[in-house]
Structure formats: C-alpha cells, structure tokens
DSSP file (Angstrom, degrees, kcal/mol; ACC not computed):
  #  RESIDUE AA STRUCTURE BP1 BP2  ACC     N-H-->O    O-->H-N    N-H-->O    O-->H-N    TCO  KAPPA ALPHA  PHI   PSI    X-CA   Y-CA   Z-CA
    1    1 A M              0   0    0      0, 0.0     2,-0.4     0, 0.0     0, 0.0   0.000 360.0 360.0 360.0  82.6  -30.3  -84.5  -18.6
    2    2 A T        -     0   0    0      0, 0.0     2,-0.4     0, 0.0     0, 0.0  -0.763 360.0-153.2 -93.2 133.3  -27.3  -85.4  -20.6
    3    3 A R        -     0   0    0     -2,-0.4     0, 0.0     4,-0.0     0, 0.0  -0.856  11.1-132.1-108.2 143.0  -24.4  -83.0  -20.7
    4    4 A N     >  -     0   0    0     -2,-0.4     4,-2.0     1,-0.1     3,-0.5  -0.472  30.8-102.0 -87.1 165.2  -22.1  -82.8  -23.6
    5    5 A P  H  > S+     0   0    0      0, 0.0     4,-2.5     0, 0.0     5,-0.2   0.813 119.6  57.4 -57.3 -33.9  -18.3  -82.7  -23.1
    6    6 A E  H  > S+     0   0    0      2,-0.2     4,-2.3     1,-0.2     5,-0.2   0.911 107.3  47.5 -65.7 -41.2  -18.1  -78.9  -23.7
    7    7 A E  H  > S+     0   0    0     -3,-0.5     4,-2.4     2,-0.2    -1,-0.2   0.916 112.4  49.5 -64.5 -43.0  -20.5  -78.2  -20.8
    8    8 A I  H  X S+     0   0    0     -4,-2.0     4,-2.4     1,-0.2    -2,-0.2   0.925 111.2  49.3 -61.5 -44.4  -18.6  -80.5  -18.5
    9    9 A Q  H  X S+     0   0    0     -4,-2.5     4,-2.7     2,-0.2    -2,-0.2   0.888 109.7  51.5 -63.9 -39.6  -15.3  -78.8  -19.4
   10   10 A R  H  X S+     0   0    0     -4,-2.3     4,-2.6     2,-0.2    -1,-0.2   0.907 110.6  49.0 -62.3 -41.9  -16.9  -75.4  -18.8
   11   11 A D  H  X S+     0   0    0     -4,-2.4     4,-2.6     2,-0.2    -2,-0.2   0.919 111.3  49.5 -63.4 -42.7  -18.0  -76.6  -15.3
   12   12 A I  H  X S+     0   0    0     -4,-2.4     4,-2.6     2,-0.2    -2,-0.2   0.933 112.4  47.3 -60.9 -46.5  -14.6  -78.0  -14.6
   13   13 A N  H  X S+     0   0    0     -4,-2.7     4,-2.4     2,-0.2    -2,-0.2   0.908 112.4  49.7 -63.3 -42.3  -12.9  -74.7  -15.6
   14   14 A R  H  X S+     0   0    0     -4,-2.6     4,-2.2     2,-0.2    -1,-0.2   0.920 113.1  46.7 -61.5 -44.6  -15.4  -72.6  -13.6
   15   15 A T  H  X S+     0   0    0     -4,-2.6     4,-2.6     2,-0.2    -2,-0.2   0.907 110.9  52.4 -64.8 -41.5  -14.8  -74.8  -10.5
   16   16 A R  H  X S+     0   0    0     -4,-2.6     4,-2.3    -5,-0.2    -2,-0.2   0.912 110.4  47.9 -60.9 -43.9  -11.1  -74.7  -11.0
   17   17 A E  H  X S+     0   0    0     -4,-2.4     4,-2.3     2,-0.2    -1,-0.2   0.898 111.4  50.4 -64.6 -40.8  -11.2  -70.9  -11.1
   18   18 A A  H  X S+     0   0    0     -4,-2.2     4,-2.2     1,-0.2    -2,-0.2   0.920 111.9  47.4 -63.5 -43.3  -13.3  -70.7   -8.0
   19   19 A L  H  X S+     0   0    0     -4,-2.6     4,-2.7     2,-0.2    -2,-0.2   0.885 110.1  52.9 -65.4 -38.9  -10.9  -73.0   -6.2
   20   20 A A  H  X S+     0   0    0     -4,-2.3     4,-2.4     2,-0.2    -1,-0.2   0.907 109.8  48.8 -63.2 -41.7   -7.9  -71.0   -7.3
   21   21 A G  H  X S+     0   0    0     -4,-2.3     4,-2.0     2,-0.2    -2,-0.2   0.909 112.2  48.4 -63.4 -42.5   -9.6  -67.8   -6.0
   22   22 A T  H  X S+     0   0    0     -4,-2.2     4,-2.3     2,-0.2    -2,-0.2   0.909 110.7  51.0 -63.8 -42.7  -10.3  -69.5   -2.7
   23   23 A L  H  X S+     0   0    0     -4,-2.7     4,-2.5     1,-0.2    -2,-0.2   0.912 108.5  51.9 -62.1 -43.0   -6.8  -70.7   -2.4
   24   24 A D  H  X S+     0   0    0     -4,-2.4     4,-2.3     1,-0.2    -1,-0.2   0.901 109.4  50.2 -59.5 -41.3   -5.4  -67.2   -3.1
   25   25 A Q  H  X S+     0   0    0     -4,-2.0     4,-2.4     2,-0.2    -1,-0.2   0.910 111.0  48.7 -64.1 -42.3   -7.6  -65.9   -0.3
   26   26 A L  H  X S+     0   0    0     -4,-2.3     4,-2.1     2,-0.2    -2,-0.2   0.900 110.3  51.0 -64.9 -41.0   -6.4  -68.5    2.1
   27   27 A V  H  < S+     0   0    0     -4,-2.5     4,-0.5     2,-0.2    -1,-0.2   0.919 111.4  48.3 -63.0 -42.7   -2.8  -67.9    1.2
   28   28 A E  H >< S+     0   0    0     -4,-2.3     3,-0.9     1,-0.2    -2,-0.2   0.913 112.6  48.0 -64.7 -42.5   -3.3  -64.1    1.8
   29   29 A R  H 3< S+     0   0    0     -4,-2.4    -1,-0.2     1,-0.2    -2,-0.2   0.852 112.9  48.3 -66.5 -34.2   -5.0  -64.7    5.2
   30   30 A A  T 3< S+     0   0    0     -4,-2.1    -1,-0.2    -5,-0.2    -2,-0.2   0.429  77.7 125.9 -88.7   1.1   -2.3  -67.1    6.4
   31   31 A N    <>  -     0   0    0     -3,-0.9     4,-2.5    -4,-0.5     3,-0.2  -0.451  59.7-141.0 -61.5 121.7    0.6  -64.8    5.4
   32   32 A P  H  > S+     0   0    0      0, 0.0     4,-2.4     0, 0.0     5,-0.2   0.866  99.4  52.3 -57.3 -39.2    2.6  -64.5    8.6
   33   33 A K  H  > S+     0   0    0      1,-0.2     4,-2.5     2,-0.2     5,-0.2   0.915 111.3  47.1 -63.6 -40.4    3.3  -60.8    8.0
   34   34 A R  H  > S+     0   0    0     -3,-0.2     4,-3.0     2,-0.2     5,-0.2   0.910 110.4  52.3 -67.0 -40.8   -0.3  -60.1    7.6
   35   35 A V  H  X S+     0   0    0     -4,-2.5     4,-2.3     2,-0.2    -2,-0.2   0.922 111.7  47.1 -60.5 -43.2   -1.2  -62.1   10.7
   36   36 A V  H  X S+     0   0    0     -4,-2.4     4,-2.8     2,-0.2    -2,-0.2   0.936 113.4  47.4 -63.6 -47.1    1.3  -60.1   12.7
   37   37 A E  H  X S+     0   0    0     -4,-2.5     4,-2.5     1,-0.2    -2,-0.2   0.906 112.6  49.1 -62.3 -41.7    0.1  -56.7   11.4
   38   38 A D  H  X S+     0   0    0     -4,-3.0     4,-2.3     2,-0.2    -1,-0.2   0.903 112.2  49.2 -63.7 -40.3   -3.6  -57.7   12.0
   39   39 A S  H  X S+     0   0    0     -4,-2.3     4,-2.6    -5,-0.2    -2,-0.2   0.925 111.0  49.2 -64.5 -45.3   -2.7  -58.8   15.5
   40   40 A K  H  X S+     0   0    0     -4,-2.8     4,-2.8     1,-0.2     5,-0.2   0.935 112.4  47.9 -58.7 -47.0   -0.8  -55.5   16.2
   41   41 A R  H  X S+     0   0    0     -4,-2.5     4,-2.3     1,-0.2    -1,-0.2   0.907 112.3  49.4 -61.5 -42.5   -3.7  -53.4   14.9
   42   42 A S  H  X S+     0   0    0     -4,-2.3     4,-2.3     2,-0.2    -1,-0.2   0.909 112.5  46.9 -64.5 -42.6   -6.2  -55.4   17.0
   43   43 A I  H  X S+     0   0    0     -4,-2.6     4,-3.0     2,-0.2     5,-0.2   0.921 112.2  49.8 -66.7 -43.9   -4.1  -55.0   20.2
   44   44 A K  H  X S+     0   0    0     -4,-2.8     4,-1.5     1,-0.2    -2,-0.2   0.910 111.6  49.5 -61.2 -41.2   -3.6  -51.3   19.6
   45   45 A T  H  < S+     0   0    0     -4,-2.3     4,-0.4    -5,-0.2    -1,-0.2   0.926 113.3  46.0 -62.7 -44.7   -7.3  -50.8   19.0
   46   46 A F  H >< S+     0   0    0     -4,-2.3     3,-1.4     1,-0.2     6,-0.7   0.932 111.2  51.2 -64.5 -46.0   -8.2  -52.8   22.2
   47   47 A L  H 3< S+     0   0    0     -4,-3.0    -1,-0.2     1,-0.3    -2,-0.2   0.754 109.0  51.2 -67.6 -22.7   -5.6  -51.0   24.4
   48   48 A S  T 3< S+     0   0    0     -4,-1.5    -1,-0.3    -5,-0.2    -2,-0.2   0.502  95.3  91.1 -90.4  -2.8   -6.9  -47.6   23.3
   49   49 A S  S <> S-     0   0    0     -3,-1.4     4,-2.3    -4,-0.4     5,-0.2  -0.439  94.3-105.8 -82.6 164.2  -10.5  -48.5   24.1
   50   50 A P  H  > S+     0   0    0      0, 0.0     4,-2.1     0, 0.0     5,-0.2   0.901 122.1  50.4 -57.0 -41.7  -12.0  -47.8   27.6
   51   51 A K  H  > S+     0   0    0      1,-0.2     4,-2.3     2,-0.2     5,-0.1   0.905 110.1  50.5 -63.3 -40.1  -11.8  -51.5   28.5
   52   52 A G  H  > S+     0   0    0     -6,-0.7     4,-2.5     2,-0.2    -1,-0.2   0.893 108.9  51.0 -64.4 -40.2   -8.1  -51.7   27.4
   53   53 A K  H  X S+     0   0    0     -4,-2.3     4,-2.2    -7,-0.2    -1,-0.2   0.883 110.0  49.9 -66.1 -38.0   -7.3  -48.6   29.5
   54   54 A V  H  X S+     0   0    0     -4,-2.1     4,-2.7     2,-0.2     5,-0.2   0.919 110.0  51.3 -64.6 -42.6   -8.9  -50.2   32.5
   55   55 A L  H  X S+     0   0    0     -4,-2.3     4,-2.8     1,-0.2     5,-0.2   0.924 109.8  49.4 -61.0 -44.4   -6.9  -53.4   31.9
   56   56 A I  H  X S+     0   0    0     -4,-2.5     4,-2.5     1,-0.2    -1,-0.2   0.918 112.1  48.9 -60.7 -43.2   -3.7  -51.4   31.7
   57   57 A G  H  X S+     0   0    0     -4,-2.2     4,-2.4     2,-0.2    -2,-0.2   0.917 113.2  45.8 -62.8 -44.5   -4.5  -49.6   34.9
   58   58 A V  H  X S+     0   0    0     -4,-2.7     4,-2.5     2,-0.2    -2,-0.2   0.928 113.3  49.3 -65.3 -45.1   -5.4  -52.8   36.8
   59   59 A A  H  X S+     0   0    0     -4,-2.8     4,-2.2    -5,-0.2    -2,-0.2   0.902 111.9  49.2 -62.0 -40.9   -2.3  -54.6   35.5
   60   60 A S  H  X S+     0   0    0     -4,-2.5     4,-2.4    -5,-0.2    -1,-0.2   0.923 110.9  50.0 -64.2 -43.8   -0.1  -51.6   36.6
   61   61 A G  H  X S+     0   0    0     -4,-2.4     4,-2.4     1,-0.2    -2,-0.2   0.908 110.2  49.7 -61.1 -42.9   -1.7  -51.5   40.0
   62   62 A V  H  X S+     0   0    0     -4,-2.5     4,-2.6     1,-0.2    -1,-0.2   0.914 110.5  50.5 -62.5 -42.7   -1.1  -55.3   40.5
   63   63 A M  H  X S+     0   0    0     -4,-2.2     4,-2.5     2,-0.2     5,-0.2   0.917 110.1  49.6 -62.7 -42.9    2.5  -54.9   39.4
   64   64 A V  H  X S+     0   0    0     -4,-2.4     4,-2.6     1,-0.2    -1,-0.2   0.923 112.0  48.6 -62.1 -43.8    3.1  -52.0   41.9
   65   65 A L  H  X S+     0   0    0     -4,-2.4     4,-2.5     2,-0.2    -2,-0.2   0.906 111.9  48.8 -64.0 -41.3    1.5  -54.1   44.7
   66   66 A L  H  X S+     0   0    0     -4,-2.6     4,-2.3     2,-0.2    -2,-0.2   0.912 112.9  47.1 -65.8 -41.3    3.7  -57.1   43.9
   67   67 A I  H  X S+     0   0    0     -4,-2.5     4,-2.4     2,-0.2    -2,-0.2   0.925 112.9  49.1 -65.5 -43.3    6.8  -55.1   43.8
   68   68 A A  H  X S+     0   0    0     -4,-2.6     4,-2.5     1,-0.2    -2,-0.2   0.903 111.5  50.0 -62.2 -40.6    6.0  -53.3   47.1
   69   69 A R  H  X S+     0   0    0     -4,-2.5     4,-2.7    -5,-0.2    -1,-0.2   0.917 110.3  49.6 -63.8 -42.8    5.2  -56.7   48.7
   70   70 A R  H  X S+     0   0    0     -4,-2.3     4,-2.1     2,-0.2    -2,-0.2   0.906 112.3  47.5 -63.5 -41.6    8.5  -58.1   47.5
   71   71 A I  H  X S+     0   0    0     -4,-2.4     4,-2.2     2,-0.2    -2,-0.2   0.919 112.3  50.2 -65.2 -42.7   10.4  -55.1   48.8
   72   72 A N  H  X S+     0   0    0     -4,-2.5     4,-2.3     1,-0.2    -2,-0.2   0.914 110.9  48.3 -62.2 -44.3    8.6  -55.3   52.2
   73   73 A L  H  X S+     0   0    0     -4,-2.7     4,-2.4     1,-0.2    -1,-0.2   0.886 110.3  52.1 -64.0 -38.0    9.3  -59.1   52.5
   74   74 A A  H  X S+     0   0    0     -4,-2.1     4,-2.2    -5,-0.2    -1,-0.2   0.896 109.9  48.9 -65.4 -39.3   13.0  -58.4   51.7
   75   75 A R  H  X S+     0   0    0     -4,-2.2     4,-2.2     2,-0.2    -2,-0.2   0.906 111.4  49.2 -66.7 -41.0   13.2  -55.8   54.4
   76   76 A K  H  X S+     0   0    0     -4,-2.3     4,-2.3     2,-0.2     5,-0.2   0.919 112.1  48.3 -64.1 -42.6   11.5  -58.0   57.0
   77   77 A T  H  X S+     0   0    0     -4,-2.4     4,-2.8     1,-0.2    -1,-0.2   0.898 111.9  49.6 -64.5 -40.4   13.9  -60.9   56.1
   78   78 A E  H  < S+     0   0    0     -4,-2.2    -1,-0.2     1,-0.2    -2,-0.2   0.872 111.3  49.7 -65.5 -37.8   16.9  -58.5   56.4
   79   79 A H  H  < S+     0   0    0     -4,-2.2    -2,-0.2     1,-0.2    -1,-0.2   0.893 116.6  40.9 -69.4 -40.2   15.6  -57.2   59.8
   80   80 A I  H  < S+     0   0    0     -4,-2.3    -2,-0.2     1,-0.3    -1,-0.2   0.914 132.9  20.3 -74.2 -44.1   15.2  -60.7   61.2
   81   81 A M  S  < S-     0   0    0     -4,-2.8    -1,-0.3    -5,-0.2    -2,-0.1  -0.716  81.0-161.8-130.3  80.0   18.3  -62.2   59.7
   82   82 A P        -     0   0    0      0, 0.0     2,-0.2     0, 0.0    -3,-0.1  -0.263  28.9-105.4 -63.1 149.5   20.8  -59.6   58.8
   83   83 A Q        -     0   0    0     -5,-0.1     2,-0.5     1,-0.0    -5,-0.0  -0.523  31.0-141.6 -73.8 139.8   23.5  -60.6   56.4
   84   84 A T        -     0   0    0     -2,-0.2     2,-0.6    -3,-0.1    -1,-0.0  -0.863   6.3-145.1-104.0 138.3   26.9  -61.1   58.0
   85   85 A V        -     0   0    0     -2,-0.5     2,-0.6     2,-0.0    -2,-0.0  -0.892  10.4-159.8-104.9 125.7   30.0  -60.0   56.2
   86   86 A V        -     0   0    0     -2,-0.6     2,-0.5     2,-0.0    -2,-0.0  -0.918   3.1-157.1-108.8 123.3   33.1  -62.2   56.7
   87   87 A Y        -     0   0    0     -2,-0.6     2,-0.4     2,-0.0    -2,-0.0  -0.856  13.1-175.8 -99.4 129.5   36.4  -60.6   55.9
   88   88 A T              0   0    0     -2,-0.5    -2,-0.0     1,-0.1     0, 0.0  -0.948 360.0 360.0-123.9 146.2   39.2  -63.0   55.1
   89   89 A R              0   0    0     -2,-0.4    -1,-0.1     0, 0.0    -2,-0.0   0.335 360.0 360.0-123.7 360.0   42.8  -62.2   54.4
C-alpha cells in the first residue's frame, strides 16, 4: 500500500483542517465571557428549580437562626457584664 505524495498531502491538509476546527471549538469554550455567561445561566436555572428553591429557603432559615443566636448571645453578655461608661474631663 504505497501512497503517492499527493495523497499524503491531502491527508495532511485534512488533518490540519480538523485540528484547526477542534482548536476553534476549544478557544470558544474557554472564552472567559462565555464561561461566565454559561455559569450564570446554569445558576439561574438551578435556583428557579424546586431543589434550588428549597436550598434558598434552607440557607435563609440558617442565616436567620445564626443572626438570632448572635443577638441572643450579645444580650446575655450585656446582661451579665454591662458596659461601663467612664466620663473624663
């Protein structure tokens, strides 16, 4: 199976074109703006799904509990050890 130089050159050109197409696809996929837009779209889709809404609700509840706990601890600390105000002239 001997190939002549023209066949070899055609194979080289075909391979080169295929690699150029692949490279173009990789460049497009790795474009930072596209990655950001794809990520935004994916997050919006997830957050509008039932699972996403549950996640938002749970996260909100946890935040409310943490804030309430922090306020409660601050009040207890203030009750045990009130701040003293020192006036100087």
